C-alpha positions in Angstrom: 87.8 -14.8 50.5 91.5 -14.8 51.3 93.4 -11.6 50.6 97.0 -12.8 50.6 97.1 -14.2 47.0 99.6 -12.5 44.7 99.0 -14.8 41.7 100.0 -13.3 38.4 97.1 -12.0 36.3 94.9 -11.4 39.4 93.6 -8.3 41.1 91.8 -8.4 44.4 90.3 -5.0 45.3 90.6 -3.5 48.7 87.7 -3.7 51.0 85.6 -0.5 51.0 84.2 0.8 54.3 80.5 0.1 54.7 78.3 3.2 54.9 75.7 3.5 57.6 72.5 1.7 56.3 69.4 3.7 55.7 66.0 2.0 56.0 63.2 2.5 53.4 61.0 3.7 56.2 63.4 6.5 57.0 63.1 7.6 53.4 59.3 8.1 53.6 58.5 5.0 51.6 54.9 3.9 52.0 54.3 1.3 54.7 52.7 -1.3 52.4 55.8 -1.2 50.1 58.2 -1.4 53.0 56.3 -4.4 54.4 56.3 -6.1 51.1 60.1 -5.6 50.8 60.6 -6.8 54.4 58.7 -10.0 53.6 61.7 -11.0 51.4 64.3 -9.6 53.8 65.0 -6.2 52.2 65.0 -3.4 54.8 67.8 -1.0 54.0 68.5 1.0 50.8 71.6 0.9 48.6 73.4 4.2 47.8 71.6 4.9 44.5 68.2 4.2 46.2 69.0 6.4 49.2 69.9 9.3 46.9 67.2 8.9 44.2 64.2 8.0 46.4 63.7 11.5 48.1 63.9 13.2 44.7 61.7 10.7 42.9 59.1 10.6 45.7 58.8 14.4 45.4 57.8 14.0 41.8 60.9 15.4 40.2 62.6 14.2 37.0 65.8 12.2 37.5 68.9 11.2 35.6 70.3 8.3 37.6 73.8 6.9 36.9 75.2 3.9 38.7 76.9 0.7 37.9 74.9 -2.4 37.0 73.8 -4.4 40.0 73.5 -1.5 42.4 69.7 -1.6 42.9 68.5 0.9 40.2 65.1 -0.9 39.8 63.8 0.0 43.2 65.3 3.5 42.9 62.7 4.3 40.2 60.2 1.5 40.9 59.2 2.7 44.4 58.3 6.3 43.3 56.3 4.8 40.4 54.4 2.5 42.7 53.8 5.1 45.4 52.0 7.5 43.0 49.6 5.0 41.4 45.9 5.3 41.7 44.8 1.6 41.5 41.8 0.3 39.6 42.0 2.4 36.4 41.7 0.9 32.9 44.6 2.7 31.3 48.2 2.2 32.4 49.5 5.1 34.6 53.2 4.2 34.4 55.4 3.0 31.5 58.9 1.5 31.9 60.9 1.1 28.7 63.8 -1.4 28.7 66.1 -2.6 26.0 65.9 -6.4 26.4 63.3 -9.1 27.1 65.3 -10.5 30.0 65.5 -7.0 31.7 61.7 -6.5 31.2 61.0 -9.8 33.1 63.4 -8.9 35.9 62.0 -5.3 36.3 58.4 -6.5 36.3 59.2 -9.2 38.8 60.8 -6.6 41.2 57.8 -4.3 40.8 55.3 -7.1 41.6 57.3 -8.0 44.7 57.4 -4.3 45.9 53.7 -3.7 45.0 52.4 -7.0 46.3 50.4 -5.5 49.2 49.1 -2.7 47.0 47.6 -5.0 44.5 49.5 -3.4 41.7 48.8 -4.8 38.2 52.0 -5.1 36.2 52.1 -6.2 32.6 55.2 -7.3 30.7 55.2 -6.9 26.9 58.0 -7.9 24.6 58.5 -9.7 21.3 58.6 -13.5 21.0 55.4 -14.0 23.0 51.9 -14.2 21.7 49.9 -11.0 21.4 46.6 -12.3 22.7 47.4 -12.6 26.4 49.0 -9.2 26.4 46.0 -7.6 24.6 43.6 -9.3 27.0 45.5 -8.0 30.0 45.3 -4.5 28.5 41.6 -4.8 28.0 41.1 -5.9 31.6 43.2 -3.0 32.9 46.8 -2.6 34.2 48.6 -0.1 36.3 52.2 -0.4 35.0 53.5 -1.6 31.7 57.1 -2.8 31.3 58.2 -3.4 27.8 60.6 -3.3 25.0 60.3 -0.5 22.3 59.3 -2.7 19.4 56.3 -4.5 21.1 55.2 -1.3 22.7 55.0 0.5 19.4 53.2 -2.5 17.9 50.5 -2.5 20.5 50.0 1.3 20.3 49.9 1.1 16.5 47.1 -1.5 16.8 45.3 0.7 19.3 45.5 -1.9 22.1 47.8 0.2 24.3 46.6 3.6 25.3 49.4 5.8 26.7 47.4 8.9 27.3 47.1 8.2 31.0 50.8 7.7 31.7 51.9 9.9 34.6 55.3 8.3 35.2 57.8 7.3 32.5 61.0 5.4 33.1 63.8 4.8 30.5 66.0 2.0 32.0 69.5 1.1 30.6 69.3 4.0 28.2 72.9 3.5 27.0 72.0 -0.1 26.0 69.1 1.2 24.0 71.5 3.4 22.2 73.8 0.4 21.5 70.9 -1.6 20.1 69.6 1.3 17.9 66.4 1.8 19.9 66.7 5.6 20.5 64.5 6.5 17.4 61.8 4.1 18.8 62.1 5.7 22.2 61.6 9.1 20.7 58.4 7.9 19.0 57.2 6.5 22.4 57.9 9.8 24.1 55.6 11.6 21.7 52.8 9.2 22.6 52.8 10.0 26.4 51.5 13.2 28.0 53.9 16.1 28.4 52.8 16.6 32.0 54.5 13.6 33.6 57.4 12.5 35.7 60.4 11.1 33.7 63.2 9.1 35.1 66.2 8.0 33.0 68.7 5.5 34.4 71.9 4.5 32.7 75.3 3.0 33.6 77.1 5.4 31.3 76.1 8.7 29.7 77.1 8.9 26.1 76.3 12.2 24.2 73.2 10.8 22.5 71.7 9.8 25.9 72.5 13.3 27.3 70.8 14.9 24.3 67.7 12.7 24.8 67.6 13.7 28.5 67.9 17.4 27.8 65.1 17.2 25.2 62.5 15.3 27.2 63.2 15.7 30.9 62.1 18.8 32.8 64.8 20.2 35.0 66.1 16.8 36.0 68.3 16.1 39.1 71.5 14.2 38.1 72.2 11.6 40.7 75.3 9.4 40.7 75.9 6.9 43.4 79.7 6.7 43.1 82.4 9.3 43.3 84.2 10.5 40.2 87.4 8.7 41.3 85.8 5.4 41.8 86.5 2.6 39.3 83.8 1.6 36.8 84.1 -2.1 37.5 82.5 -3.5 40.6 84.8 -3.0 43.6 83.9 -6.3 45.2 84.9 -8.5 42.3 88.2 -10.2 42.0 89.6 -9.8 38.5 91.6 -12.6 36.9 93.0 -12.5 33.4 95.0 -15.3 31.8 96.4 -16.0 28.4 95.0 -19.4 27.4 95.6 -21.4 24.2 92.3 -21.9 22.4 92.8 -25.7 22.3 93.2 -25.7 26.1 90.3 -23.4 27.0 87.7 -26.1 27.7 90.1 -27.9 30.0 90.8 -24.7 31.9 87.1 -23.9 32.1 86.3 -27.4 33.4 88.8 -26.9 36.2 87.6 -23.3 37.0 84.0 -24.8 37.4 85.4 -27.0 40.2 86.8 -24.1 42.2 86.2 -24.0 45.9 83.0 -22.1 47.0 81.8 -21.8 43.5 78.1 -21.2 43.2 76.1 -20.2 40.1 78.4 -19.4 37.2 77.9 -17.6 33.9 80.2 -18.3 30.9 80.2 -15.7 28.1 81.0 -16.5 24.4 81.2 -14.2 21.4 79.0 -16.2 19.1 76.0 -18.5 19.2 77.9 -21.3 17.7 80.6 -21.1 20.3 78.0 -21.0 23.1 76.4 -24.2 21.9 79.7 -25.9 21.5 80.9 -24.9 25.0 77.6 -26.0 26.5 77.8 -29.3 24.8 81.3 -30.0 25.8 80.6 -29.2 29.5 77.5 -31.4 29.4 79.6 -34.4 28.2 82.0 -33.6 31.1 79.2 -34.0 33.7 78.2 -30.4 34.4 74.6 -29.2 34.6 74.5 -26.6 31.8 72.0 -24.4 30.0 72.6 -22.0 27.2 71.0 -18.6 26.2 71.6 -17.0 22.8 69.7 -15.3 20.0 69.0 -18.5 18.0 66.9 -19.9 20.8 63.2 -19.2 21.0 61.9 -17.0 23.8 60.4 -20.1 25.5 63.7 -21.9 25.4 65.5 -18.9 26.8 63.1 -18.4 29.7 63.2 -22.1 30.5 67.0 -22.0 30.7 66.9 -18.9 32.9 64.3 -20.5 35.2 66.5 -23.6 35.5 69.5 -21.4 36.4 67.6 -19.3 38.9 66.1 -22.5 40.5 69.5 -24.2 40.7 68.6 -27.1 38.4 71.6 -26.0 36.4 74.6 -24.1 37.9 76.3 -23.1 34.6 74.7 -20.7 32.1 76.6 -20.4 28.8 75.5 -17.2 27.0 76.3 -14.6 24.4 76.1 -10.9 25.3 72.3 -11.2 25.0 72.4 -12.2 28.7 75.0 -9.6 29.8 72.3 -7.0 30.5 69.3 -7.2 32.8 69.9 -10.5 34.4 69.7 -10.2 38.2 70.3 -13.7 39.6 71.3 -14.2 43.2 74.4 -16.1 44.1 76.3 -15.8 40.9 79.8 -16.2 42.3 81.8 -16.6 39.1 81.7 -15.0 35.6 84.0 -16.5 33.0 84.8 -14.6 29.7 85.5 -17.7 27.7 86.3 -15.4 24.8 87.6 -11.8 25.1 84.8 -9.2 25.2 84.5 -6.8 22.3 85.3 -3.7 24.4 85.3 -2.3 27.9 81.6 -1.8 28.0 81.0 -5.5 27.2 83.5 -6.4 29.9 81.7 -4.3 32.5 78.3 -5.7 31.6 79.5 -9.3 31.7 81.4 -9.1 34.9 78.6 -7.1 36.4 76.6 -10.3 36.7 78.5 -11.1 39.8 79.4 -9.0 42.8 75.9 -7.6 42.7 74.1 -5.8 45.6 77.1 -5.6 47.8 78.1 -9.3 47.3 81.6 -10.5 46.4 82.4 -12.3 43.1 85.1 -13.6 40.8 85.6 -12.7 37.2 87.9 -14.8 35.0 88.9 -13.7 31.5 90.6 -16.0 28.9 92.6 -14.0 26.4 93.8 -15.8 23.2 96.9 -14.6 21.4 94.8 -13.0 18.6 92.9 -11.0 21.2 95.9 -9.4 22.9 95.5 -6.0 21.2 91.8 -5.8 22.0 92.5 -6.8 25.6 95.1 -4.1 26.0 92.6 -1.5 25.0 90.1 -2.9 27.5 92.8 -2.9 30.2 93.9 0.6 29.5 90.3 1.9 29.5 89.4 0.3 32.9 92.8 0.6 34.5 93.0 -3.1 35.5 96.8 -3.1 35.4 97.1 -6.4 33.5 98.0 -5.4 29.9 100.2 -8.5 29.6 98.2 -11.5 31.0 100.3 -14.4 32.2 100.3 -17.6 30.1 98.5 -20.4 31.8 97.6 -24.0 31.1 95.1 -26.3 32.6 97.8 -28.0 34.7 99.5 -24.7 35.8 99.8 -24.6 39.6 99.6 -20.8 39.5 96.1 -21.1 37.9 94.9 -23.6 40.5 96.2 -21.5 43.4 94.8 -18.2 42.1 91.3 -19.6 41.8 91.5 -21.9 44.8 91.0 -25.0 42.7 91.9 -28.4 44.3 95.1 -29.9 42.8 93.4 -33.2 42.2 90.7 -32.1 39.8 90.6 -33.2 36.2 88.6 -32.0 33.2 85.6 -34.1 34.1 83.3 -33.6 37.0 83.3 -36.6 39.3 80.0 -38.6 39.3 79.7 -38.1 43.0 79.3 -34.4 42.5 76.7 -34.5 39.8 73.8 -33.5 42.0 71.9 -31.0 39.9 68.7 -32.0 38.3 69.7 -30.5 34.9 67.8 -28.6 32.2 65.5 -31.5 31.4 64.0 -31.2 34.9 62.6 -27.7 34.0 59.2 -27.8 32.4 58.7 -26.1 29.0 56.1 -23.3 29.2 53.8 -22.7 26.3 54.1 -19.0 25.7 52.5 -18.9 22.3 55.7 -17.8 20.5 55.3 -15.6 17.5 57.1 -16.0 14.2 57.3 -18.9 11.7 58.3 -22.1 13.3 61.4 -23.8 11.8 60.8 -27.1 10.0 63.5 -29.7 9.8 64.8 -30.0 6.2 64.2 -33.8 5.9 60.6 -33.4 6.9 60.1 -30.6 4.5 61.5 -32.6 1.6 59.3 -35.6 2.5 56.2 -33.4 2.5 57.2 -31.9 -0.9 57.6 -35.4 -2.4 54.1 -36.3 -1.2 52.4 -33.4 -2.8 50.1 -33.9 -5.8 49.0 -31.7 -8.6 45.3 -32.4 -8.0 43.4 -30.2 -5.6 42.3 -31.9 -2.4 44.9 -34.8 -2.8 47.1 -35.6 0.2 50.3 -37.5 0.7 48.4 -40.4 2.2 45.7 -40.5 -0.5 47.4 -39.8 -3.9 45.2 -38.6 -6.7 44.2 -40.9 -9.5 46.0 -38.8 -12.0 49.3 -39.5 -10.3 49.4 -43.1 -11.6 52.4 -44.1 -13.8 50.1 -44.3 -16.9 48.7 -40.9 -16.3 52.2 -39.4 -15.8 53.3 -41.0 -19.1 50.4 -39.6 -21.0 50.6 -36.1 -19.5 52.2 -33.6 -22.0 53.2 -30.2 -20.8 51.7 -27.4 -23.0 54.4 -24.9 -23.8 54.3 -21.6 -25.6 57.0 -19.4 -27.2 56.2 -15.7 -27.8 52.5 -16.5 -27.3 52.3 -19.4 -29.8 51.7 -23.0 -28.8 54.8 -25.0 -29.5 53.7 -28.1 -27.6 52.3 -29.8 -30.7 55.6 -29.6 -32.5 57.3 -31.1 -29.5 54.6 -33.8 -29.3 55.1 -34.6 -33.0 58.8 -35.0 -32.6 58.2 -37.2 -29.6 55.9 -39.4 -31.6 58.4 -39.8 -34.4 61.1 -40.7 -31.9 58.8 -43.4 -30.5 58.0 -44.8 -34.0 61.7 -45.1 -34.9 62.5 -46.8 -31.6 59.7 -49.4 -32.1 60.9 -50.0 -35.7 64.4 -50.7 -34.5 63.2 -53.1 -31.8 61.1 -55.1 -34.4 64.1 -55.2 -36.8 66.4 -56.5 -34.1 
């Protein structure tokens, strides 16, 4: 990427010197694991891996601290895989993660690294059917990766036996704190043997996480991959911040998505409604888009992520549910369509690009009403852009800063609409749990078709539902335990007699 741009609202970090690479074989990693990683082109370790692996392979407890996207999964995954005795019925390793998406990603990395070992990895989380997970536990697994709620459900039903766990990992511990999972984590820690190896990994170390580590880890080694003077945000990510009018945001976004050398892009919104609206607007403008947020079922979310990873869509619009745990290759741009809540949310969002030593671009739209919040984020991270420059979709400075061709419009040309789209991704039946939503119109129709008789259906109404039967039916009512329906019926009969008399007289 060019380094000579001095566009307002932009910050391009200086290049950091590359450290000498260390191979996994030099770190005494088992040959089968090294070979499995080499099969997919991974030969050298990232800094957090090079520091943590010798400690973890020796069986010591670890507190690992590093930015998102720096390779923490293999830093704890390789020691876990290397100490397994395969073939047992009970799981020997437990990895607790805060979100479903992170559970899928961690389990996938472990399956890749343990491919030549025949490691059996099971992923458990809410939103999927219990039966396949229970069946896998009965068959026998080596490693369980799961979210706290489903793990406690399975242990409470006596399907998951944690008495054989020899290695326990708490990943993204600070995120578990944010989501209120620490009490559940404490309950899980009481279910595993005291004699075990425990590894806790987190991007930040709030006091509650430090207290958890002191209580449950045995003389842990604190490992931090970066120096104390290094910025918290990814050093290889260009930071762009612009003040955008809310009515012009979609036009600006449509032009950002046509920037030169843009690959997969994630667009973050604050609310589920905003995510749906942005995804719909971009779709009508010709972009291949999928959305991920909390209102979607787990099957829909996994379908969208598969389409994004496979390149069938190149724009993923998401709420903060996707800001953690998604490790997707070739995400070149992250756009904060709405200003993040705080500096943590900003770091997690922008951490989706510039991962594993790659470069990336982060663009943040700041509305006038968000200026105070943005100033707090800027001050906390030291970005040096407390007063973002005002930009519009036609501003030349905007186009130059993001290397957008001057000729683009707010609609993607038909010649460039080459992606297959979300519809090309098959829907997987995952046996989702929970009550399925029923459209309102269908529900009302079904209610109208119901009958009072047992066994009657909407297609075959009961004989008592005829007009004559409905007219003759009299509701029996009581007041203070006494039958008052007779008096009502008597009054009704008198009314009918007076009406018939008037009709004869007329």
